ZAMARGU-4260 file (C-alpha; in steps of 0.2 Angstrom, whole numbers, plus 5000, padded with zeros to 4 digits):
<rodrens>
0) 5301/4974/5168 | 5300/4988/5156 | 5288/4977/5145 | 5277/4973/5161 | 5276/4992/5164
5) 5271/4995/5146 | 5258/4981/5147 | 5251/4988/5163 | 5250/5005/5155 | 5242/4998/5140
10) 5229/4989/5150 | 5225/5005/5160 | 5224/5015/5144 | 5212/5002/5137 | 5201/5002/5152
15) 5200/5020/5152 | 5196/5021/5134 | 5182/5007/5134 | 5175/5012/5151 | 5172/5000/5165
20) 5156/4991/5158 | 5162/4987/5141 | 5179/4983/5148 | 5171/4971/5161 | 5161/4963/5146
25) 5176/4961/5136 | 5186/4954/5151 | 5172/4942/5155 | 5172/4936/5137 | 5190/4934/5137
30) 5190/4924/5153 | 5176/4913/5147 | 5186/4909/5131 | 5201/4907/5141 | 5193/4895/5153
35) 5185/4885/5139 | 5202/4884/5131 | 5211/4878/5147 | 5197/4866/5151 | 5197/4859/5134
40) 5216/4857/5134 | 5216/4849/5151 | 5202/4837/5147 | 5210/4832/5131 | 5226/4828/5140
45) 5218/4819/5154 | 5204/4810/5145 | 5208/4812/5127 | 5191/4819/5123 | 5180/4834/5127
50) 5162/4833/5133 | 5149/4847/5133 | 5149/4848/5151 | 5166/4853/5151 | 5162/4868/5140
55) 5148/4872/5152 | 5159/4871/5166 | 5172/4882/5158 | 5159/4895/5154 | 5152/4895/5171
60) 5169/4896/5179 | 5173/4910/5168 | 5158/4919/5172 | 5161/4915/5191 | 5178/4923/5191
65) 5174/4938/5180 | 5168/4950/5194 | 5182/4946/5205 | 5194/4948/5190 | 5185/4964/5185
70) 5186/4971/5203 | 5204/4966/5205 | 5208/4974/5189 | 5198/4989/5193 | 5207/4991/5209
75) 5223/4987/5201 | 5219/5000/5187 | 5214/5013/5200 | 5230/5010/5210 | 5240/5010/5194
80) 5231/5026/5189 | 5235/5034/5206 | 5253/5027/5204 | 5254/5034/5187 | 5247/5051/5193
85) 5259/5051/5208 | 5273/5045/5196 | 5268/5060/5185 | 5268/5071/5199 | 5285/5064/5205
90) 5291/5066/5187 | 5286/5084/5187 | 5294/5087/5204 | 5309/5078/5198 | 5309/5089/5183
95) 5306/5103/5193 | 5320/5097/5205 | 5331/5093/5190 | 5328/5111/5184 | 5331/5118/5201
100) 5346/5107/5203 | 5352/5113/5186 | 5350/5131/5192 | 5358/5127/5209 | 5372/5119/5200
105) 5374/5134/5189 | 5373/5145/5204 | 5385/5134/5213 | 5397/5135/5199 | 5395/5154/5199
110) 5396/5154/5218 | 5411/5143/5217 | 5419/5154/5204 | 5415/5169/5215 | 5422/5160/5230
115) 5437/5155/5221 | 5439/5174/5215 | 5435/5179/5233 | 5448/5167/5240 | 5460/5173/5228
120) 5455/5191/5233 | 5456/5187/5251 | 5473/5179/5249 | 5479/5195/5240 | 5470/5205/5254
125) 5478/5195/5267 | 5495/5197/5259 | 5491/5216/5257 | 5485/5216/5275 | 5501/5207/5281
130) 5511/5220/5272 | 5500/5234/5279 | 5502/5226/5296 | 5521/5226/5294 | 5520/5244/5289
135) 5509/5248/5304 | 5520/5239/5316 | 5534/5249/5309 | 5524/5265/5310 | 5519/5260/5328
140) 5537/5257/5333 | 5542/5273/5325 | 5528/5282/5334 | 5531/5274/5350 | 5549/5279/5348
145) 5544/5297/5343 | 5532/5297/5358 | 5546/5292/5370 | 5557/5305/5362 | 5542/5318/5363
150) 5539/5313/5382 | 5558/5315/5385 | 5558/5331/5376 | 5542/5337/5385 | 5549/5331/5402
155) 5566/5340/5398 | 5556/5355/5393 | 5545/5354/5408 | 5561/5352/5419 | 5569/5366/5410
160) 5554/5378/5413 | 5552/5373/5431 | 5570/5375/5434 | 5569/5393/5427 | 5567/5406/5440
165) 5557/5416/5427 | 5538/5415/5426 | 5531/5406/5411 | 5512/5405/5408 | 5500/5404/5394
170) 5482/5408/5393 | 5468/5404/5380 | 5458/5416/5370 | 5446/5418/5385 | 5460/5424/5396
175) 5460/5408/5406 | 5476/5400/5412 | 5480/5385/5402 | 5497/5381/5410 | 5512/5387/5419
180) 5529/5383/5427 | 5534/5381/5444 | 5539/5399/5447 | 5522/5404/5442 | 5515/5391/5455
185) 5526/5399/5469 | 5520/5416/5464 | 5501/5412/5464 | 5502/5399/5478 | 5492/5387/5467
190) 5497/5372/5457 | 5496/5371/5438 | 5480/5360/5439 | 5472/5373/5451 | 5477/5387/5439
195) 5470/5380/5424 | 5453/5388/5420 | 5455/5403/5431 | 5457/5421/5426 | 5469/5434/5432
200) 5454/5441/5443 | 5454/5425/5452 | 5472/5425/5455 | 5478/5443/5458 | 5471/5458/5468
205) 5460/5470/5458 | 5474/5483/5454 | 5486/5470/5448 | 5472/5460/5438 | 5466/5476/5430
210) 5484/5479/5423 | 5486/5461/5418 | 5470/5461/5408 | 5473/5478/5400 | 5490/5472/5393
215) 5482/5456/5388 | 5469/5466/5378 | 5483/5476/5370 | 5491/5460/5364 | 5475/5453/5357
220) 5469/5469/5349 | 5485/5473/5340 | 5492/5456/5338 | 5509/5460/5344 | 5521/5456/5358
225) 5521/5468/5373 | 5534/5471/5387 | 5531/5480/5403 | 5535/5480/5421 | 5523/5475/5435
230) 5524/5472/5454 | 5516/5456/5459 | 5513/5449/5477 | 5517/5432/5483 | 5505/5423/5495
235) 5516/5428/5510 | 5513/5446/5506 | 5531/5449/5498 | 5530/5460/5482 | 5542/5457/5468
240) 5545/5467/5452 | 5544/5457/5436 | 5548/5462/5418 | 5534/5453/5409 | 5534/5449/5390
245) 5518/5443/5382 | 5516/5436/5364 | 5502/5429/5355 | 5502/5411/5349 | 5493/5402/5335
250) 5487/5384/5331 | 5492/5374/5316 | 5480/5383/5304 | 5486/5400/5309 | 5472/5404/5321
255) 5476/5414/5337 | 5474/5403/5352 | 5479/5414/5366 | 5495/5421/5373 | 5511/5416/5381
260) 5519/5426/5395 | 5537/5427/5402 | 5541/5436/5418 | 5558/5440/5425 | 5561/5445/5443
265) 5570/5462/5442 | 5568/5466/5460 | 5587/5465/5463 | 5590/5476/5447 | 5578/5489/5456
270) 5589/5487/5471 | 5604/5490/5461 | 5596/5505/5453 | 5592/5512/5470 | 5610/5508/5476
275) 5616/5519/5461 | 5604/5532/5466 | 5610/5532/5484 | 5628/5533/5477 | 5623/5548/5467
280) 5614/5555/5483 | 5630/5552/5493 | 5639/5564/5481 | 5626/5577/5484 | 5627/5573/5503
285) 5646/5577/5502 | 5642/5594/5495 | 5628/5596/5507 | 5641/5592/5521 | 5653/5605/5515
290) 5638/5618/5514 | 5634/5614/5532 | 5652/5617/5537 | 5653/5633/5527 | 5637/5640/5534
295) 5643/5641/5551 | 5656/5654/5548 | 5644/5662/5535 | 5631/5664/5549 | 5645/5673/5559
300) 5648/5685/5544 | 5629/5688/5542 | 5627/5692/5561 | 5642/5703/5562 | 5638/5713/5547
305) 5620/5715/5553 | 5628/5722/5570 | 5640/5733/5561 | 5625/5740/5550 | 5618/5748/5567
310) 5635/5757/5570 | 5640/5774/5564 | 5647/5772/5547 | 5651/5784/5532 | 5641/5781/5516
315) 5655/5771/5507 | 5657/5760/5522 | 5638/5757/5524 | 5637/5753/5505 | 5651/5740/5506
320) 5644/5733/5522 | 5626/5731/5515 | 5634/5722/5500 | 5643/5710/5512 | 5628/5707/5522
325) 5617/5704/5507 | 5630/5693/5498 | 5632/5683/5514 | 5613/5680/5515 | 5613/5675/5497
330) 5627/5663/5499 | 5618/5656/5514 | 5603/5653/5504 | 5613/5644/5490 | 5620/5633/5504
335) 5602/5630/5510 | 5597/5625/5492 | 5611/5612/5491 | 5606/5605/5508 | 5588/5603/5503
340) 5594/5595/5487 | 5602/5582/5497 | 5587/5579/5508 | 5575/5578/5493 | 5586/5565/5485
345) 5587/5555/5501 | 5568/5558/5503 | 5571/5565/5520 | 5562/5582/5519 | 5555/5585/5536
350) 5545/5601/5540 | 5547/5610/5557 | 5531/5619/5559 | 5532/5631/5573 | 5523/5647/5578
355) 5529/5661/5567 | 5527/5680/5570 | 5521/5683/5553 | 5522/5702/5555 | 5540/5702/5559
360) 5543/5689/5546 | 5536/5701/5532 | 5546/5716/5540 | 5563/5706/5538 | 5558/5700/5521
365) 5555/5718/5515 | 5571/5725/5523 | 5582/5711/5515 | 5574/5711/5499 | 5576/5730/5498
370) 5595/5728/5501 | 5596/5715/5488 | 5587/5726/5475 | 5596/5742/5479 | 5613/5739/5470
375) 5604/5737/5453 | 5593/5752/5456 | 5577/5742/5457 | 5562/5747/5468 | 5556/5733/5480
380) 5537/5734/5485 | 5529/5723/5498 | 5510/5724/5495 | 5501/5715/5509 | 5482/5713/5507
385) 5475/5716/5524 | 5470/5708/5536 | 5484/5696/5538 | 5486/5685/5554 | 5499/5690/5567
390) 5504/5672/5571 | 5504/5657/5559 | 5510/5639/5560 | 5523/5635/5547 | 5541/5631/5544
395) 5548/5649/5543 | 5565/5644/5537 | 5558/5635/5522 | 5546/5649/5518 | 5560/5662/5519
400) 5571/5651/5508 | 5557/5649/5495 | 5554/5668/5494 | 5572/5672/5494 | 5575/5661/5479
405) 5560/5669/5470 | 5565/5687/5474 | 5583/5684/5470 | 5579/5677/5453 | 5567/5692/5450
410) 5582/5704/5454 | 5594/5694/5444 | 5583/5695/5428 | 5577/5712/5430 | 5587/5727/5424
415) 5576/5741/5427 | 5559/5744/5435 | 5552/5736/5451 | 5550/5720/5461 | 5532/5718/5469
420) 5528/5705/5482 | 5509/5703/5485 | 5503/5694/5501 | 5486/5687/5504 | 5478/5675/5517
425) 5463/5665/5512 | 5449/5659/5523 | 5454/5641/5520 | 5471/5645/5528 | 5480/5647/5512
430) 5495/5659/5512 | 5499/5666/5495 | 5514/5676/5489 | 5515/5684/5471 | 5532/5689/5466
435) 5531/5700/5450 | 5546/5708/5441 | 5548/5718/5425 | 5562/5708/5418 | 5565/5699/5402
440) 5552/5686/5405 | 5552/5667/5401 | 5547/5659/5385 | 5531/5647/5385 | 5542/5632/5380
445) 5553/5635/5395 | 5540/5638/5409 | 5538/5619/5413 | 5557/5616/5412 | 5562/5629/5424
450) 5557/5619/5439 | 5568/5604/5434 | 5583/5601/5444 | 5599/5610/5437 | 5590/5618/5422
455) 5595/5636/5418 | 5585/5648/5407 | 5594/5655/5391 | 5596/5673/5389 | 5587/5682/5376
460) 5602/5687/5365 | 5616/5674/5364 | 5606/5659/5370 | 5619/5656/5384 | 5613/5649/5401
465) 5610/5662/5414 | 5622/5661/5429 | 5617/5652/5445 | 5616/5634/5452 | 5600/5629/5443
470) 5592/5621/5458 | 5583/5636/5467 | 5566/5634/5458 | 5567/5615/5459 | 5570/5615/5478
475) 5557/5629/5481 | 5543/5620/5472 | 5547/5604/5481 | 5547/5613/5498 | 5531/5622/5493
480) 5523/5605/5489 | 5529/5598/5505 | 5520/5612/5514 | 5504/5608/5506 | 5505/5620/5491
485) 5514/5623/5475 | 5522/5636/5464 | 5515/5643/5447 | 5522/5655/5435 | 5514/5667/5422
490) 5526/5675/5410 | 5529/5682/5392 | 5545/5687/5384 | 5549/5705/5387 | 5534/5707/5399
495) 5542/5701/5415 | 5536/5686/5426 | 5525/5683/5440 | 5528/5668/5452 | 5514/5663/5464
500) 5517/5653/5479 | 5503/5645/5489 | 5506/5635/5506 | 5495/5630/5520 | 5498/5640/5535
505) 5485/5639/5549 | 5482/5652/5562 | 5488/5647/5579 | 5475/5639/5590 | 5477/5631/5607
510) 5465/5620/5615 | 5467/5613/5632 | 5457/5598/5639 | 5457/5593/5657 | 5445/5579/5660
515) 5445/5567/5674 | 5437/5550/5678 | 5431/5545/5695 | 5439/5527/5697 | 5433/5525/5714
520) 5416/5517/5709 | 5416/5498/5706 | 5412/5492/5688 | 5399/5480/5683 | 5403/5463/5677
525) 5399/5463/5658 | 5398/5450/5645 | 5409/5457/5630 | 5410/5453/5612 | 5427/5457/5606
530) 5429/5458/5587 | 5447/5459/5583 | 5458/5450/5569 | 5475/5453/5576 | 5479/5439/5589
535) 5491/5450/5599 | 5478/5464/5601 | 5465/5450/5606 | 5477/5444/5620 | 5480/5462/5627
540) 5461/5467/5626 | 5455/5451/5633 | 5467/5452/5648 | 5462/5470/5652 | 5443/5467/5651
545) 5445/5451/5661 | 5454/5460/5675 | 5440/5473/5675 | 5428/5459/5679 | 5421/5456/5661
550) 5419/5440/5652 | 5425/5440/5634 | 5421/5431/5618 | 5431/5434/5603 | 5426/5435/5584
555) 5441/5436/5572 | 5430/5442/5557 | 5415/5452/5553 | 5405/5437/5547 | 5409/5427/5563
560) 5404/5442/5574 | 5387/5443/5565 | 5384/5425/5568 | 5389/5426/5586 | 5380/5442/5591
565) 5364/5440/5601 | 5357/5457/5609 | 5351/5447/5624 | 5368/5438/5628 | 5381/5452/5626
570) 5382/5468/5637 | 5395/5477/5626 | 5402/5475/5608 | 5420/5481/5604 | 5422/5482/5585
575) 5439/5484/5577 | 5437/5495/5561 | 5448/5485/5550 | 5443/5467/5548 | 5448/5454/5535
580) 5431/5452/5526 | 5423/5469/5530 | 5425/5484/5541 | 5418/5487/5559 | 5407/5500/5552
585) 5399/5487/5540 | 5396/5476/5555 | 5388/5490/5565 | 5376/5494/5550 | 5371/5475/5548
590) 5367/5474/5567 | 5357/5489/5567 | 5347/5484/5551 | 5345/5466/5557 | 5339/5471/5575
595) 5328/5486/5571 | 5317/5490/5586 | 5327/5479/5598 | 5337/5486/5612 | 5355/5484/5608
600) 5370/5484/5619 | 5383/5498/5616 | 5393/5496/5599 | 5410/5504/5602 | 5423/5506/5588
605) 5441/5502/5591 | 5453/5511/5580 | 5472/5513/5579 | 5469/5530/5569 | 5469/5547/5578
610) 5452/5551/5583 | 5449/5566/5571 | 5431/5564/5567 | 5419/5553/5576 | 5404/5558/5565
615) 5408/5545/5553 | 5408/5531/5566 | 5392/5538/5573 | 5383/5539/5556 | 5387/5520/5554
620) 5378/5516/5570 | 5392/5516/5583 | 5388/5522/5600 | 5406/5527/5605 | 5424/5526/5599
625) 5440/5520/5608 | 5458/5521/5602 | 5469/5506/5602 | 5478/5500/5612 | 5465/5500/5625
630) 5468/5513/5639 | 5461/5508/5656 | 5455/5525/5660 | 5446/5527/5643 | 5439/5510/5644
635) 5433/5512/5662 | 5425/5529/5658 | 5416/5522/5644 | 5409/5508/5654 | 5403/5520/5668
640) 5396/5531/5655 | 5384/5518/5648 | 5380/5510/5665 | 5373/5525/5674 | 5389/5531/5683
645) 5392/5549/5686 | 5409/5549/5680 | 5411/5556/5662 | 5421/5546/5649 | 5438/5552/5646
650) 5442/5555/5627 | 5459/5549/5623 | 5469/5560/5612 | 5485/5554/5603 | 5499/5567/5604
655) 5511/5566/5590 | 5523/5579/5596 | 5542/5577/5593 | 5546/5575/5611 | 5534/5560/5613
660) 5539/5552/5597 | 5557/5551/5605 | 5550/5541/5619 | 5553/5522/5617 | 5539/5515/5629
665) 5522/5520/5634 | 5526/5518/5652 | 5509/5524/5659 | 5500/5511/5649 | 5512/5497/5653
670) 5511/5501/5672 | 5492/5500/5670 | 5494/5483/5662 | 5506/5477/5675 | 5494/5482/5688
675) 5479/5473/5680 | 5487/5457/5673 | 5505/5457/5679 | 5521/5457/5669 | 5519/5439/5662
680) 5506/5445/5649 | 5518/5459/5643 | 5532/5446/5641 | 5521/5434/5631 | 5514/5448/5620
685) 5532/5454/5617 | 5538/5437/5612 | 5523/5436/5599 | 5528/5453/5593 | 5546/5447/5590
690) 5539/5433/5579 | 5527/5443/5569 | 5539/5458/5566 | 5551/5451/5553 | 5536/5445/5542
695) 5528/5463/5544 | 5545/5471/5539 | 5548/5459/5524 | 5530/5464/5517 | 5533/5482/5521
700) 5550/5482/5511 | 5542/5473/5496 | 5528/5486/5496 | 5541/5500/5497 | 5551/5493/5482
705) 5534/5492/5472 | 5530/5510/5477 | 5513/5503/5483 | 5507/5517/5495 | 5491/5507/5499
710) 5501/5492/5504 | 5514/5502/5514 | 5500/5511/5523 | 5491/5494/5527 | 5507/5486/5534
715) 5511/5501/5544 | 5494/5500/5551 | 5497/5482/5557 | 5514/5487/5564 | 5506/5502/5573
720) 5493/5491/5581 | 5505/5477/5586 | 5518/5490/5593 | 5505/5499/5603 | 5498/5484/5611
725) 5514/5480/5619 | 5518/5498/5623 | 5532/5501/5611 | 5528/5519/5608 | 5542/5525/5597
730) 5539/5511/5585 | 5520/5515/5586 | 5524/5533/5581 | 5535/5528/5567 | 5522/5515/5561
735) 5509/5529/5562 | 5519/5540/5551 | 5521/5526/5539 | 5503/5522/5538 | 5498/5540/5535
740) 5501/5545/5516 | 5491/5561/5519 | 5505/5568/5529 | 5515/5582/5520 | 5531/5575/5510
745) 5525/5557/5516 | 5533/5549/5501 | 5549/5559/5503 | 5551/5553/5521 | 5543/5536/5522
750) 5560/5527/5517 | 5569/5535/5531 | 5555/5530/5543 | 5555/5512/5537 | 5574/5511/5539
755) 5573/5518/5556 | 5560/5505/5560 | 5570/5491/5554 | 5586/5497/5563 | 5578/5501/5580
760) 5564/5488/5583 | 5575/5475/5591 | 5583/5488/5602 | 5566/5494/5608 | 5560/5477/5611
765) 5576/5473/5622 | 5573/5490/5631 | 5555/5484/5635 | 5561/5467/5641 | 5574/5476/5653
770) 5560/5487/5659 | 5548/5473/5663 | 5562/5464/5672 | 5565/5479/5682 | 5546/5480/5686
775) 5547/5461/5692 | 5560/5465/5705
</rodrens>
């Protein structure tokens, strides 16, 4: 096969070399020769000899087949050439493929090597992964266990914090709550989730929030812990005193993240402190009681000695009797000081302001002071600056006690010279006494101390305390302050002293009002908008108005009143002054501004305060003012006043005299209510009052413990309105005193008033029930 391929290749190469024409001639010659040889050979075999025709035939046959042979061979050569070329191309491709295969084989070997290496690496990695996974499983197991332990510890810590009665809270650097315990939730009335993100101003009232933020700022600014006491209010209005400690806390890198706070309720501790103070006061009370008992026979000595002074006596007897008289008065003044100490400690100082003959008062003062100064050879001078009022309203006993203490001290510390008392009366009704002596004087560093209880000045020589009780100046200053004034001192060692006393002592003025109301005329049926937030007052006012023929709609807040008000719908608007969201004055201003140029119904203010100055209400747009609880005559007069009736409105005045304060019930008002609405409403209102009163008292007591004067006054105002609505006049008067911090010695007496309110309110309620039962019969 190889030879044939070589022969064919040789034939092709020859044809290409000679060309087609020469190759055809050569081939034709070869064929003719071959045909002749074959013809001659066949003829010789068949016939045994060769003829010429046989040669011709051979040549002719050779020439005949030569084109076909040439064509055939040409085709064969072309095909062979094409085959050769294709083969060459295939060989090239095969070479190329072989080269590529070699490269691929090399790459494959390299890849296999890499794969083997990778497989080896993967096996190692898998082994390492398994090892790591085992470690991870162990770590996960440990972490899960740690997480369980952490959750248990967290749960335990949370339970521990929630079980603690102390406040626990923490705030971030922006002063927002980040968490708290159950006690803090109870204090704020919000859950921990609700607290998170809020600031103290979102939680507490303005006063408490300001103090909280101030202490926070101190912790942040100085980066130290801080402990202080603060009164905070529960959602039900109760106040509790907390000892709060705040400390800064830091993150892992030492950056400050906020503060933590802890608060312990020390209200009971405060109660125990008050109990200890009460025990201390009881000792003083015991001394005071003895003083009371001793003062009775002492008054007899003073009175009899004064009578004896008017009899015929020799000089020696007169001298002794004056000494007895002055000594008895001095001893009585000491007893008075001891009694006042007891009252001051029990916060029960009550002034008895009565008309005082001031001219006679000064005459007695001059006589007694002269007697006191006479044994030491001192001159007493009373220097009044005229004109002085003849009659003033003051507590004469307390004023005499103050002056006697000052004059007695002046005599005690003056060895020679004179005692001068100057008296002036200012246009603002201020009464001033200046007690000046020529004694040893008082050092500057002692001038603030002499008004402290039990303090005694030192003499100028041995440094020993001066004789005396040490309570006279302290009591005198407290009394002067209770009387609306004070005591000041100006002194220098060796130059004497000047004590200045100022008190409020108005001139006596009497005013009598006698106004009547014609109740015979019928009243118009009015559509009334009543704006009142206390349900008990609403029931009473609605019943009174409806019995007078009026229809009533009620708004509990200022916003609700503004939404309901329509000048074409309502004939009269009754506005309570103290509302939850705004004052009645704010509502009046808003109505006037919104409906400018429109005819408005009368806007009438309802207030539980004494009607001292109506100008404030009128300036705010009110047309009139009525006191609560509503009095039928005043309400009737007001209605007739604005609907063209001839009767004039009766202006209700609230008398706070001692006699009226002792009355339990406002019988006149109750009789009017029974006549209008019957006893059922009073009984219903009284039942509601009984339900409300314990809550009022609880909040009132917590405000008292917190010394929150504003809170005490606000709660007293509520009790006053509620008590007045059901005719409990004594309770109303007590609550009125409680709600009036501007009263003299209010803080000294408010505890006693609250105690009396707590002790007597159930008794007064029962008295009212019995009275209503009697009326029903």
